C-alpha positions, 0 to 999 in steps of 0.5 A: 163188163171189165173194171177198165171198160166199166170205168170208161163207160162211167167217165162220160161226165165232164165235171171235175168230181168225176176225175177218179171214175174217169182216170182209166178212160183218160189214160186209155183214150190217150193210149188208143190215139197216140200211136195212130198217125197214118192217114190210110189206117184201116178204119175197122182195124183201128176201131178194134184196136181202140176197143181192145185198149178200152176192154183190157183183153180178157176173155169177154172183150170179144175183139180178138185183136192182138196188140204189139209193140208200143200198144202192148207196152201201154196196155201193160202199164194200164193193166198193172194199175186197173186189172184184167177185168175178170180178176177180183179187184180186192186187196192185194189182188188189185195190184195185177202186174204192179208189184209192191216193191219200190224197184217195180213201182219205180219202173212203172212210174217211168213207163207211164211218163214215157207213154202218157202226157203229164196230166194223165200221169198225175191221175194215174199216180193218184189212182195207184196211191188210192187203189194199190196202197202205195202211199208207204213207198213215197217214204223212200227218196228214189220213189219221190224222185220218180213221180210227177209232182202235183197238188194231190201228191203234195197233199199225200206227202203232207199227210205222211210227213210225220212218218217220213224217215230223215233220209226222205224229208229233204227230198219231200221238201224239194218236191213240195217246193217245186209244186209251190213255186209253179203255183206261185208263178201262175197265181201271184201276178194276177192276185197282186194286180187284182187286189192292188186295184181293189185296195186303191178303189176301197179308198174313197175321195170326194174330189175325184178326177174325172176318170176316178169317179165312182158313178154308181156311188155318185148317182146313189148319193145324189138321187135326191137331186133328180130333176124329173122334167129333165129326167136326170140326176144333178150330182152335187157331190162326187164320190171317187176311187182314191189311190190307197196310200201305203199306210192304208191297210186291210186285214185278212185272216185265212182260217183253214180247216186242215182235216184230211179231206181239205188237203188240196185247199190247204195247199192252195190257201198256203200259197195265196197266204204267202202272196197276200203277206207280200203285199204292203197294203195288207196285214195277213194272218194264216190260221189252221185248225182241226180240233186244235188251232195253230197260227202259222202267220210267222211262217208266211214268208215261205209257203213250204214251211206253212205246209209242213206246219200243218197236220192233215187229218183229225177232227174239226172244231170251227167254233174254236178256230173262229173264236181265236180269229175273232179275238185277234180282229182289231179293226172289224170294218177293215178286216176280211175273214176267210173260212175255208172248210167243208163245214163238218163241225165237231164243235158247238154249232150254235156258238159257231154261228153266233161268232159269224153273226157277231163278226158280220154285225161289227162290220167284218167281211166274212167269206166261207169257201167250201173248198179252194181247189180245182176238184169240183163240187166238194162234199160239205155239211148242207145244214151249216151252209144254209145257216151261214147263207141265212146270216148273209155269208153264203158258202161256196166252192172256189177255184184258184183262178177265181179266188183273187176276184172273191178277195177283191170283192170282199175288200171293196165290200161288194157282192161276191162273185159266187159261181152259178154251180155253188 
């Protein structure tokens, strides 16, 4: 079976973790259906055409169908990346029709943008970087101007930015800024609205207006006044949601693992950090770590500066990072610590767990996120995740859309909305 067909067969899974396996299939499915619009197309020929696009046209495909026009052009862009099946897919051979020079790659990038939608273009670009070793070409300004920017590309640029020549850095910052601004537009309004409501509700009052009564807490506080003959509770003390004054603050510490596997999480966490820092009712600290710890709080007014202050790659010392964060907590009962890490600890495991236990015992809300991205179930250290869960700090992967709800629950000290798949 050809490489292209094999990737297509394996792409039947719909979870996000199968993205890399299904990328060729996504592109081929798009190509196969994109030029068919007539209602009277011969069904038999159309099936052959689609199978030909999937199988790649080598001697084993068995369709005998010849492509022409736009179909042939699209097939060429796919073959350049995914190969021709009977050809060994190793090393430089994997480049098939895609040369390693900047002009030929730039032409190919233009072709895929012409033939495929943005979502497929981003997947094909990611495959080109992973399969063909094209990351070094992103150091050239003309290449950066040709790519379709997304979170994964930003992660790649951040891992390369120390090696970028001066002529490329401004272009790279422009690409990163575009992605960051798009993310802020998508995430900021809902995050602020959700957390403002949570901060309001976290301020309790004992003489609330009717529409501000917290009925769950009121009933719990008045159970001793239950009248069995009437089967009801007579509330002698009302507990309600207050309206948080500007002087009432919660403290949030984002502690972010910047090892290479966490690239997408670093991007999203930096954007959320900037959004949280813009809220007057919150005091936000952002810390990134590998085997060293860097506090980027003073750069939170610009998430692009935060991202270029990170150093993707290297080892992981969660214990050292948590020690730094713990030392800066001044109001434990009003603080939320969010650890974003796959938990592959290179430091002292028992000390890390003791720190988490001590923070929780002091009243600090501790949230452990294995990932903050749309990439699906991440790889993580299951032993450490189980140990955290035993301390009452379950670790789970979180999408950007769910993050505001997680933070709201932590601020209100109620159970976290953990996804069922976590």
